[in-house]
ROZA-776146 format. One record per atom (N, C-alpha, C): x, y, z; residue in three letters; residue number from 1; atom name. Coordinates in steps of 0.02 Angstrom, whole numbers, plus 32768, in hexadecimal, padded with zeros to 4 digits. Example, Ala and Ser with C-alpha at 12.3 -4.5 7.8 and 13.67 -1.06 7.14 Angstrom:
% ROZA-776146
[atom [8294 7EE4 8186] 'ALA' 1 'N']
[atom [8267 7F1F 8186] 'ALA' 1 'CA']
[atom [8294 7F5B 8186] 'ALA' 1 'C']
[atom [8282 7F90 8162] 'SER' 2 'N']
[atom [82AC 7FCB 8165] 'SER' 2 'CA']
[atom [8285 8002 818A] 'SER' 2 'C']
This chain:
% ROZA-776146
[atom [84CA 865C 77EE] 'UNK' 1 'N']
[atom [84A0 862A 780D] 'UNK' 1 'CA']
[atom [84C7 8606 7843] 'UNK' 1 'C']
[atom [84A9 85FF 787D] 'UNK' 2 'N']
[atom [84CA 85DA 78B3] 'UNK' 2 'CA']
[atom [84AE 8594 78B5] 'UNK' 2 'C']
[atom [84D9 8568 78C8] 'UNK' 3 'N']
[atom [84C6 8522 78CC] 'UNK' 3 'CA']
[atom [84AA 8515 7912] 'UNK' 3 'C']
[atom [846F 84F6 7914] 'UNK' 4 'N']
[atom [844F 84E6 7954] 'UNK' 4 'CA']
[atom [845D 849E 7966] 'UNK' 4 'C']
[atom [8470 8494 79A3] 'UNK' 5 'N']
[atom [8478 844F 79BB] 'UNK' 5 'CA']
[atom [843E 8440 79E9] 'UNK' 5 'C']
[atom [8421 8408 79E0] 'UNK' 6 'N']
[atom [83E9 83F4 7A0B] 'UNK' 6 'CA']
[atom [83FA 83B3 7A2D] 'UNK' 6 'C']
[atom [83E8 83B0 7A6C] 'UNK' 7 'N']
[atom [83F4 8372 7A91] 'UNK' 7 'CA']
[atom [83BC 8340 7A81] 'UNK' 7 'C']
[atom [83C8 8300 7A8D] 'UNK' 8 'N']
[atom [8394 82CE 7A81] 'UNK' 8 'CA']
[atom [8354 82DB 7AA9] 'UNK' 8 'C']
[atom [835B 82F8 7AE5] 'UNK' 9 'N']
[atom [8320 8306 7B0E] 'UNK' 9 'CA']
[atom [82F4 833A 7AED] 'UNK' 9 'C']
[atom [8311 836A 7ACC] 'UNK' 10 'N']
[atom [82EB 839F 7AAC] 'UNK' 10 'CA']
[atom [82C7 8383 7A6F] 'UNK' 10 'C']
[atom [82E4 8352 7A4F] 'UNK' 11 'N']
[atom [82C8 8336 7A12] 'UNK' 11 'CA']
[atom [828D 8307 7A1F] 'UNK' 11 'C']
[atom [8286 82EF 7A5C] 'UNK' 12 'N']
[atom [824F 82C2 7A6C] 'UNK' 12 'CA']
[atom [820E 82E9 7A72] 'UNK' 12 'C']
[atom [81D7 82C6 7A67] 'UNK' 13 'N']
[atom [8196 82E6 7A6F] 'UNK' 13 'CA']
[atom [8188 82F2 7AB9] 'UNK' 13 'C']
[atom [8156 831C 7AC6] 'UNK' 14 'N']
[atom [8143 832A 7B0C] 'UNK' 14 'CA']
[atom [812E 82EA 7B2F] 'UNK' 14 'C']
[atom [8109 82BF 7B0D] 'UNK' 15 'N']
[atom [80F4 8280 7B2B] 'UNK' 15 'CA']
[atom [8130 8254 7B3A] 'UNK' 15 'C']
[atom [8160 8253 7B0C] 'UNK' 16 'N']
[atom [819C 822B 7B17] 'UNK' 16 'CA']
[atom [81C5 8245 7B52] 'UNK' 16 'C']
[atom [81C5 8286 7B5D] 'UNK' 17 'N']
[atom [81E9 82A2 7B95] 'UNK' 17 'CA']
[atom [81C6 8293 7BD7] 'UNK' 17 'C']
[atom [8184 8291 7BD7] 'UNK' 18 'N']
[atom [815E 8289 7C15] 'UNK' 18 'CA']
[atom [8152 8240 7C27] 'UNK' 18 'C']
[atom [8155 8213 7BF7] 'UNK' 19 'N']
[atom [8143 81CD 7C03] 'UNK' 19 'CA']
[atom [816D 81AE 7C3C] 'UNK' 19 'C']
[atom [814A 8191 7C6C] 'UNK' 20 'N']
[atom [816C 816F 7CA3] 'UNK' 20 'CA']
[atom [8183 819D 7CDB] 'UNK' 20 'C']
[atom [8177 81DD 7CD5] 'UNK' 21 'N']
[atom [818F 820A 7D09] 'UNK' 21 'CA']
[atom [8154 8225 7D31] 'UNK' 21 'C']
[atom [8158 821F 7D72] 'UNK' 22 'N']
[atom [8127 823B 7D9E] 'UNK' 22 'CA']
[atom [814A 826A 7DCE] 'UNK' 22 'C']
[atom [812B 8275 7E08] 'UNK' 23 'N']
[atom [8148 82A3 7E38] 'UNK' 23 'CA']
[atom [818D 828C 7E4F] 'UNK' 23 'C']
[atom [8197 824B 7E53] 'UNK' 24 'N']
[atom [81D8 8231 7E6A] 'UNK' 24 'CA']
[atom [81FD 820E 7E32] 'UNK' 24 'C']
[atom [81E6 8216 7DF4] 'UNK' 25 'N']
[atom [8207 81F5 7DBC] 'UNK' 25 'CA']
[atom [81F1 81AE 7DB1] 'UNK' 25 'C']
[atom [81C0 8197 7DD6] 'UNK' 26 'N']
[atom [81A8 8152 7DCF] 'UNK' 26 'CA']
[atom [815C 8151 7DD0] 'UNK' 26 'C']
[atom [813E 817E 7DAC] 'UNK' 27 'N']
[atom [80F5 8185 7DAD] 'UNK' 27 'CA']
[atom [80CF 8147 7D99] 'UNK' 27 'C']
[atom [80E5 8126 7D64] 'UNK' 28 'N']
[atom [80C0 80EB 7D4E] 'UNK' 28 'CA']
[atom [80C2 80B4 7D81] 'UNK' 28 'C']
[atom [80FB 80A7 7D9E] 'UNK' 29 'N']
[atom [8101 8072 7DD0] 'UNK' 29 'CA']
[atom [80D4 8080 7E0C] 'UNK' 29 'C']
[atom [80D2 80BE 7E22] 'UNK' 30 'N']
[atom [80A8 80D0 7E5B] 'UNK' 30 'CA']
[atom [805E 80C8 7E49] 'UNK' 30 'C']
[atom [804B 80E0 7E0E] 'UNK' 31 'N']
[atom [8006 80DB 7DF7] 'UNK' 31 'CA']
[atom [7FF2 8091 7DF2] 'UNK' 31 'C']
[atom [801E 8068 7DD4] 'UNK' 32 'N']
[atom [8010 8021 7DCB] 'UNK' 32 'CA']
[atom [800A 7FFE 7E0F] 'UNK' 32 'C']
[atom [8036 800F 7E3E] 'UNK' 33 'N']
[atom [8034 7FF0 7E81] 'UNK' 33 'CA']
[atom [7FF2 8000 7EA3] 'UNK' 33 'C']
[atom [7FDA 803D 7E9C] 'UNK' 34 'N']
[atom [7F99 804F 7EBA] 'UNK' 34 'CA']
[atom [7F62 8025 7E9B] 'UNK' 34 'C']
[atom [7F62 801B 7E5A] 'UNK' 35 'N']
[atom [7F2D 7FF4 7E3A] 'UNK' 35 'CA']
[atom [7F31 7FAB 7E4E] 'UNK' 35 'C']
[atom [7F6D 7F8F 7E51] 'UNK' 36 'N']
[atom [7F74 7F48 7E63] 'UNK' 36 'CA']
[atom [7F5E 7F3C 7EAB] 'UNK' 36 'C']
[atom [7F72 7F68 7ED9] 'UNK' 37 'N']
[atom [7F5D 7F5F 7F1F] 'UNK' 37 'CA']
[atom [7F12 7F6A 7F27] 'UNK' 37 'C']
[atom [7EF6 7F99 7F02] 'UNK' 38 'N']
[atom [7EAD 7FA4 7F05] 'UNK' 38 'CA']
[atom [7E88 7F67 7EEB] 'UNK' 38 'C']
[atom [7EA1 7F4A 7EB5] 'UNK' 39 'N']
[atom [7E82 7F0E 7E99] 'UNK' 39 'CA']
[atom [7E87 7ED4 7ECA] 'UNK' 39 'C']
[atom [7EC1 7ECC 7EEB] 'UNK' 40 'N']
[atom [7ECA 7E96 7F1B] 'UNK' 40 'CA']
[atom [7E9E 7EA0 7F59] 'UNK' 40 'C']
[atom [7E91 7EDE 7F6A] 'UNK' 41 'N']
[atom [7E68 7EEB 7FA5] 'UNK' 41 'CA']
[atom [7E1F 7ED9 7F9B] 'UNK' 41 'C']
[atom [7E06 7ED5 7F5E] 'UNK' 42 'N']
[atom [7DBF 7EC5 7F53] 'UNK' 42 'CA']
[atom [7DAF 7E80 7F6F] 'UNK' 42 'C']
[atom [7DCF 7E4A 7F58] 'UNK' 43 'N']
[atom [7DBD 7E08 7F75] 'UNK' 43 'CA']
[atom [7DD2 7E02 7FBE] 'UNK' 43 'C']
[atom [7E09 7E21 7FD1] 'UNK' 44 'N']
[atom [7E1F 7E1C 8017] 'UNK' 44 'CA']
[atom [7DED 7E3F 8045] 'UNK' 44 'C']
[atom [7DD2 7E77 802F] 'UNK' 45 'N']
[atom [7DA0 7E9B 8058] 'UNK' 45 'CA']
[atom [7D5F 7E74 805D] 'UNK' 45 'C']
[atom [7D4A 7E57 8025] 'UNK' 46 'N']
[atom [7D0D 7E2E 8027] 'UNK' 46 'CA']
[atom [7D17 7DF3 8057] 'UNK' 46 'C']
[atom [7D51 7DD2 8052] 'UNK' 47 'N']
[atom [7D5F 7D9B 8080] 'UNK' 47 'CA']
[atom [7D61 7DB4 80C8] 'UNK' 47 'C']
[atom [7D81 7DED 80D5] 'UNK' 48 'N']
[atom [7D87 7E08 8118] 'UNK' 48 'CA']
[atom [7D43 7E18 8137] 'UNK' 48 'C']
[atom [7D17 7E37 8110] 'UNK' 49 'N']
[atom [7CD3 7E47 8129] 'UNK' 49 'CA']
[atom [7CAE 7E06 8137] 'UNK' 49 'C']
[atom [7CB1 7DD6 8109] 'UNK' 50 'N']
[atom [7C90 7D96 8114] 'UNK' 50 'CA']
[atom [7CAC 7D75 8154] 'UNK' 50 'C']
[atom [7CEE 7D78 815D] 'UNK' 51 'N']
[atom [7D0E 7D5A 8197] 'UNK' 51 'CA']
[atom [7CF7 7D7C 81D7] 'UNK' 51 'C']
[atom [7CF2 7DBD 81D7] 'UNK' 52 'N']
[atom [7CDB 7DE1 8213] 'UNK' 52 'CA']
[atom [7C93 7DD0 8224] 'UNK' 52 'C']
[atom [7C69 7DCC 81F0] 'UNK' 53 'N']
[atom [7C23 7DB8 81FC] 'UNK' 53 'CA']
[atom [7C20 7D71 8217] 'UNK' 53 'C']
[atom [7C4A 7D46 81FD] 'UNK' 54 'N']
[atom [7C4D 7D00 8213] 'UNK' 54 'CA']
[atom [7C62 7CFB 825D] 'UNK' 54 'C']
[atom [7C8B 7D2A 8274] 'UNK' 55 'N']
[atom [7CA4 7D27 82B9] 'UNK' 55 'CA']
[atom [7C76 7D49 82EC] 'UNK' 55 'C']
[atom [7C40 7D67 82D5] 'UNK' 56 'N']
[atom [7C11 7D87 8304] 'UNK' 56 'CA']
[atom [7BF6 7D53 8334] 'UNK' 56 'C']
[atom [7BFA 7D61 8373] 'UNK' 57 'N']
[atom [7BE1 7D34 83A6] 'UNK' 57 'CA']
[atom [7C11 7CFE 83BD] 'UNK' 57 'C']
[atom [7C4B 7CFA 839D] 'UNK' 58 'N']
[atom [7C7C 7CC8 83B2] 'UNK' 58 'CA']
[atom [7C9F 7CDD 83F2] 'UNK' 58 'C']
[atom [7CB3 7CAC 8419] 'UNK' 59 'N']
[atom [7CDC 7CBB 8453] 'UNK' 59 'CA']
[atom [7D24 7CC6 843C] 'UNK' 59 'C']
[atom [7D4E 7CDE 846A] 'UNK' 60 'N']
[atom [7D94 7CE9 8458] 'UNK' 60 'CA']
[atom [7DB5 7CA7 8443] 'UNK' 60 'C']
[atom [7DA5 7C71 8465] 'UNK' 61 'N']
[atom [7DC1 7C30 8454] 'UNK' 61 'CA']
[atom [7DAB 7C1A 840D] 'UNK' 61 'C']
[atom [7D6C 7C28 83FC] 'UNK' 62 'N']
[atom [7D54 7C17 83B9] 'UNK' 62 'CA']
[atom [7D79 7C40 8383] 'UNK' 62 'C']
[atom [7D82 7C80 8391] 'UNK' 63 'N']
[atom [7DA6 7CAC 8362] 'UNK' 63 'CA']
[atom [7DEE 7C94 835B] 'UNK' 63 'C']
[atom [7E0E 7C82 8393] 'UNK' 64 'N']
[atom [7E53 7C69 8390] 'UNK' 64 'CA']
[atom [7E57 7C29 8368] 'UNK' 64 'C']
[atom [7E26 7BFD 8370] 'UNK' 65 'N']
[atom [7E25 7BBF 834A] 'UNK' 65 'CA']
[atom [7E1B 7BCE 82FF] 'UNK' 65 'C']
[atom [7DEE 7BFC 82EF] 'UNK' 66 'N']
[atom [7DE2 7C10 82A9] 'UNK' 66 'CA']
[atom [7E21 7C2E 828A] 'UNK' 66 'C']
[atom [7E42 7C59 82B1] 'UNK' 67 'N']
[atom [7E7E 7C7C 8298] 'UNK' 67 'CA']
[atom [7EBB 7C4D 8295] 'UNK' 67 'C']
[atom [7EB8 7C14 82B7] 'UNK' 68 'N']
[atom [7EF1 7BE6 82B5] 'UNK' 68 'CA']
[atom [7EF5 7BC0 8273] 'UNK' 68 'C']
[atom [7EC1 7BC5 824A] 'UNK' 69 'N']
[atom [7EC4 7BA8 8207] 'UNK' 69 'CA']
[atom [7EF7 7BD0 81DE] 'UNK' 69 'C']
[atom [7F29 7BAF 81C2] 'UNK' 70 'N']
[atom [7F5D 7BD3 819D] 'UNK' 70 'CA']
[atom [7F42 7BFE 8163] 'UNK' 70 'C']
[atom [7F0D 7BE6 8142] 'UNK' 71 'N']
[atom [7EF0 7C0D 810C] 'UNK' 71 'CA']
[atom [7ED2 7C4E 8126] 'UNK' 71 'C']
[atom [7EAE 7C49 815D] 'UNK' 72 'N']
[atom [7E8E 7C84 817A] 'UNK' 72 'CA']
[atom [7EC3 7CB5 8193] 'UNK' 72 'C']
[atom [7EF5 7C9D 81B7] 'UNK' 73 'N']
[atom [7F2A 7CC9 81CF] 'UNK' 73 'CA']
[atom [7F50 7CE8 8195] 'UNK' 73 'C']
[atom [7F5D 7CC1 8161] 'UNK' 74 'N']
[atom [7F81 7CDA 8127] 'UNK' 74 'CA']
[atom [7F5A 7D10 8102] 'UNK' 74 'C']
[atom [7F18 7D05 80FA] 'UNK' 75 'N']
[atom [7EEE 7D37 80D9] 'UNK' 75 'CA']
[atom [7EEA 7D77 8103] 'UNK' 75 'C']
[atom [7EE7 7D6F 8145] 'UNK' 76 'N']
[atom [7EE4 7DA9 8171] 'UNK' 76 'CA']
[atom [7F25 7DD1 816C] 'UNK' 76 'C']
[atom [7F5E 7DB0 816C] 'UNK' 77 'N']
[atom [7F9E 7DD2 8166] 'UNK' 77 'CA']
[atom [7FA4 7DF2 8121] 'UNK' 77 'C']
[atom [7F8D 7DD1 80ED] 'UNK' 78 'N']
[atom [7F8D 7DEE 80AA] 'UNK' 78 'CA']
[atom [7F62 7E2D 80A8] 'UNK' 78 'C']
[atom [7F28 7E29 80C8] 'UNK' 79 'N']
[atom [7EFB 7E64 80CB] 'UNK' 79 'CA']
[atom [7F1E 7E9E 80ED] 'UNK' 79 'C']
[atom [7F40 7E90 8124] 'UNK' 80 'N']
[atom [7F64 7EC5 8148] 'UNK' 80 'CA']
[atom [7F9C 7EE2 811D] 'UNK' 80 'C']
[atom [7FC4 7EB7 80FF] 'UNK' 81 'N']
[atom [7FFD 7ECE 80D7] 'UNK' 81 'CA']
[atom [7FE7 7EF7 809B] 'UNK' 81 'C']
[atom [7FB6 7EDF 8077] 'UNK' 82 'N']
[atom [7F9F 7F03 803B] 'UNK' 82 'CA']
[atom [7F7D 7F45 804F] 'UNK' 82 'C']
[atom [7F56 7F43 8085] 'UNK' 83 'N']
[atom [7F34 7F80 809C] 'UNK' 83 'CA']
[atom [7F66 7FB6 80AF] 'UNK' 83 'C']
[atom [7F97 7FA4 80D7] 'UNK' 84 'N']
[atom [7FC7 7FD6 80ED] 'UNK' 84 'CA']
[atom [7FF4 7FEE 80B4] 'UNK' 84 'C']
[atom [8004 7FC2 8085] 'UNK' 85 'N']
[atom [802B 7FD8 804B] 'UNK' 85 'CA']
[atom [8003 8008 8020] 'UNK' 85 'C']
[atom [7FC4 7FF7 8013] 'UNK' 86 'N']
[atom [7F98 8022 7FEC] 'UNK' 86 'CA']
[atom [7F8E 8066 800F] 'UNK' 86 'C']
[atom [7F87 8064 8050] 'UNK' 87 'N']
[atom [7F80 80A1 8077] 'UNK' 87 'CA']
[atom [7FBD 80CE 806F] 'UNK' 87 'C']
[atom [7FF9 80B1 8071] 'UNK' 88 'N']
[atom [8036 80D9 806B] 'UNK' 88 'CA']
[atom [803C 80F6 8025] 'UNK' 88 'C']
[atom [8027 80D0 7FF2] 'UNK' 89 'N']
[atom [8027 80EB 7FAE] 'UNK' 89 'CA']
[atom [7FFA 8129 7FA9] 'UNK' 89 'C']
[atom [7FC1 8125 7FC9] 'UNK' 90 'N']
[atom [7F93 815F 7FCB] 'UNK' 90 'CA']
[atom [7FB1 8199 7FF1] 'UNK' 90 'C']
[atom [7FD1 818B 802A] 'UNK' 91 'N']
[atom [7FF2 81C1 804F] 'UNK' 91 'CA']
[atom [8027 81E3 8025] 'UNK' 91 'C']
[atom [804D 81BD 7FFE] 'UNK' 92 'N']
[atom [8080 81DA 7FD3] 'UNK' 92 'CA']
[atom [8063 820C 7FA2] 'UNK' 92 'C']
[atom [802A 81FB 7F85] 'UNK' 93 'N']
[atom [800A 8228 7F55] 'UNK' 93 'CA']
[atom [7FF3 8267 7F78] 'UNK' 93 'C']
[atom [7FD4 825F 7FB2] 'UNK' 94 'N']
[atom [7FBD 829A 7FD8] 'UNK' 94 'CA']
[atom [7FF7 82C6 7FEC] 'UNK' 94 'C']
[atom [802C 82A9 8004] 'UNK' 95 'N']
[atom [8067 82D0 8019] 'UNK' 95 'CA']
[atom [8085 82F4 7FDD] 'UNK' 95 'C']
[atom [808D 82D0 7FA5] 'UNK' 96 'N']
[atom [80A9 82F0 7F69] 'UNK' 96 'CA']
[atom [807F 832B 7F51] 'UNK' 96 'C']
[atom [803D 8325 7F59] 'UNK' 97 'N']
[atom [8010 835A 7F40] 'UNK' 97 'CA']
[atom [8007 8394 7F70] 'UNK' 97 'C']
[atom [8009 8387 7FB2] 'UNK' 98 'N']
[atom [7FF4 83BB 7FE1] 'UNK' 98 'CA']
[atom [8027 83D1 8015] 'UNK' 98 'C']
[atom [8060 83B0 8018] 'UNK' 99 'N']
[atom [8092 83C3 804B] 'UNK' 99 'CA']
[atom [80CA 83EA 8029] 'UNK' 99 'C']
[atom [80E2 841E 804B] 'UNK' 100 'N']
[atom [8119 8446 8030] 'UNK' 100 'CA']
[atom [8156 841B 8023] 'UNK' 100 'C']
[atom [817E 842F 7FF1] 'UNK' 101 'N']
[atom [81B9 8408 7FDE] 'UNK' 101 'CA']
[atom [81E9 83FC 8017] 'UNK' 101 'C']
[atom [81F3 842E 8042] 'UNK' 102 'N']
[atom [8224 8426 8078] 'UNK' 102 'CA']
[atom [820B 83F8 80B0] 'UNK' 102 'C']
[atom [81CC 83E7 80B1] 'UNK' 103 'N']
[atom [81B1 83BC 80E5] 'UNK' 103 'CA']
[atom [819E 8376 80CB] 'UNK' 103 'C']
[atom [81A5 836B 808A] 'UNK' 104 'N']
[atom [818E 832B 806E] 'UNK' 104 'CA']
[atom [81B5 82EF 8089] 'UNK' 104 'C']
[atom [81F7 82F3 808A] 'UNK' 105 'N']
[atom [821F 82BA 80A0] 'UNK' 105 'CA']
[atom [820F 82A9 80E9] 'UNK' 105 'C']
[atom [820D 82DB 8114] 'UNK' 106 'N']
[atom [81FE 82CF 815B] 'UNK' 106 'CA']
[atom [81B8 82B1 8164] 'UNK' 106 'C']
[atom [8187 82CD 8140] 'UNK' 107 'N']
[atom [8142 82B5 8146] 'UNK' 107 'CA']
[atom [813D 826D 812E] 'UNK' 107 'C']
[atom [815E 825D 80F6] 'UNK' 108 'N']
[atom [815C 8218 80DD] 'UNK' 108 'CA']
[atom [817D 81E8 810D] 'UNK' 108 'C']
[atom [81B6 81FC 812A] 'UNK' 109 'N']
[atom [81D8 81D0 815A] 'UNK' 109 'CA']
[atom [81AD 81C3 8197] 'UNK' 109 'C']
[atom [818E 81F7 81B1] 'UNK' 110 'N']
[atom [8163 81EE 81EC] 'UNK' 110 'CA']
[atom [8128 81C0 81DC] 'UNK' 110 'C']
[atom [8106 81CE 81A4] 'UNK' 111 'N']
[atom [80CC 81A5 8193] 'UNK' 111 'CA']
[atom [80DF 815D 8182] 'UNK' 111 'C']
[atom [8117 8153 8160] 'UNK' 112 'N']
[atom [812D 810F 8151] 'UNK' 112 'CA']
[atom [813F 80EA 8191] 'UNK' 112 'C']
[atom [815E 810C 81C0] 'UNK' 113 'N']
[atom [816E 80ED 8200] 'UNK' 113 'CA']
[atom [8130 80D9 8226] 'UNK' 113 'C']
[atom [8100 8106 822B] 'UNK' 114 'N']
[atom [80C1 80F7 824E] 'UNK' 114 'CA']
[atom [809C 80BF 822A] 'UNK' 114 'C']
[atom [8098 80C4 81E9] 'UNK' 115 'N']
[atom [8075 8091 81C0] 'UNK' 115 'CA']
[atom [8094 804C 81CA] 'UNK' 115 'C']
[atom [80D6 8049 81C7] 'UNK' 116 'N']
[atom [80FA 800A 81D0] 'UNK' 116 'CA']
[atom [80EF 7FEE 8217] 'UNK' 116 'C']
[atom [80F4 8019 8248] 'UNK' 117 'N']
[atom [80E9 8004 828D] 'UNK' 117 'CA']
[atom [80A3 7FE7 8298] 'UNK' 117 'C']
[atom [8071 800B 827F] 'UNK' 118 'N']
[atom [802C 7FF3 8286] 'UNK' 118 'CA']
[atom [8021 7FB1 8261] 'UNK' 118 'C']
[atom [803E 7FAB 8226] 'UNK' 119 'N']
[atom [8038 7F6C 8200] 'UNK' 119 'CA']
[atom [8058 7F32 8225] 'UNK' 119 'C']
[atom [8093 7F3E 8242] 'UNK' 120 'N']
[atom [80B5 7F09 8268] 'UNK' 120 'CA']
[atom [808D 7EF5 82A6] 'UNK' 120 'C']
[atom [8071 7F26 82C8] 'UNK' 121 'N']
[atom [8047 7F18 8303] 'UNK' 121 'CA']
[atom [800B 7EED 82EF] 'UNK' 121 'C']
[atom [7FEC 7EFE 82B7] 'UNK' 122 'N']
[atom [7FB2 7ED7 82A0] 'UNK' 122 'CA']
[atom [7FC6 7E90 828E] 'UNK' 122 'C']
[atom [7FFE 7E87 826C] 'UNK' 123 'N']
[atom [8015 7E44 825A] 'UNK' 123 'CA']
[atom [8026 7E1C 8299] 'UNK' 123 'C']
[atom [8047 7E3B 82C9] 'UNK' 124 'N']
[atom [8058 7E18 8308] 'UNK' 124 'CA']
[atom [8018 7E04 832D] 'UNK' 124 'C']
[atom [7FE5 7E2F 832C] 'UNK' 125 'N']
[atom [7FA5 7E1F 834C] 'UNK' 125 'CA']
[atom [7F86 7DE2 832B] 'UNK' 125 'C']
[atom [7F87 7DDF 82EA] 'UNK' 126 'N']
[atom [7F6B 7DA5 82C6] 'UNK' 126 'CA']
[atom [7F91 7D66 82D8] 'UNK' 126 'C']
[atom [7FD3 7D6B 82D9] 'UNK' 127 'N']
[atom [7FFC 7D30 82E9] 'UNK' 127 'CA']
[atom [7FF2 7D19 8331] 'UNK' 127 'C']
[atom [7FEB 7D49 835F] 'UNK' 128 'N']
[atom [7FDF 7D35 83A6] 'UNK' 128 'CA']
[atom [7F9D 7D10 83AD] 'UNK' 128 'C']
[atom [7F6A 7D2B 838B] 'UNK' 129 'N']
[atom [7F28 7D0A 838E] 'UNK' 129 'CA']
[atom [7F2B 7CC6 836D] 'UNK' 129 'C']
[atom [7F4B 7CC3 8333] 'UNK' 130 'N']
[atom [7F4F 7C84 830D] 'UNK' 130 'CA']
[atom [7F75 7C4E 8334] 'UNK' 130 'C']
[atom [7FAB 7C61 8354] 'UNK' 131 'N']
[atom [7FD3 7C2F 8378] 'UNK' 131 'CA']
[atom [7FB8 7C1F 83BD] 'UNK' 131 'C']
[atom [7F87 7C46 83D5] 'UNK' 132 'N']
[atom [7F6A 7C36 8417] 'UNK' 132 'CA']
[atom [7F31 7C05 840F] 'UNK' 132 'C']
[atom [7F1A 7BFA 83D2] 'UNK' 133 'N']
[atom [7EE1 7BCE 83C6] 'UNK' 133 'CA']
[atom [7EF9 7B8A 83B8] 'UNK' 133 'C']
């Protein structure tokens, strides 16, 4: 009879081995981040749509005055930040599922760069409008 040695990883159940591991080893965190940002986007989107409807027919000066309210500017920046973060989380899932392994890093870098640039441009636009009113 030969003696078998088993490592602790082999002794764990399949669920125990898989728990917490996703495509990048952080599946739960990614999944949770998507849910939290989606939940945060619900009231922010409702506020954003209401705000856009409220601004219909306003002049640029009226919009600048409305946006100069710190609460309005803050909510708008929060909307931008959460939207672009949620978007990047979705891009990560799509890239992990549909892009070849050798192109994943490059694709993620390009999309994160574009996403960050567009988010910064949007935040700067809000700040310019807010400070001009």
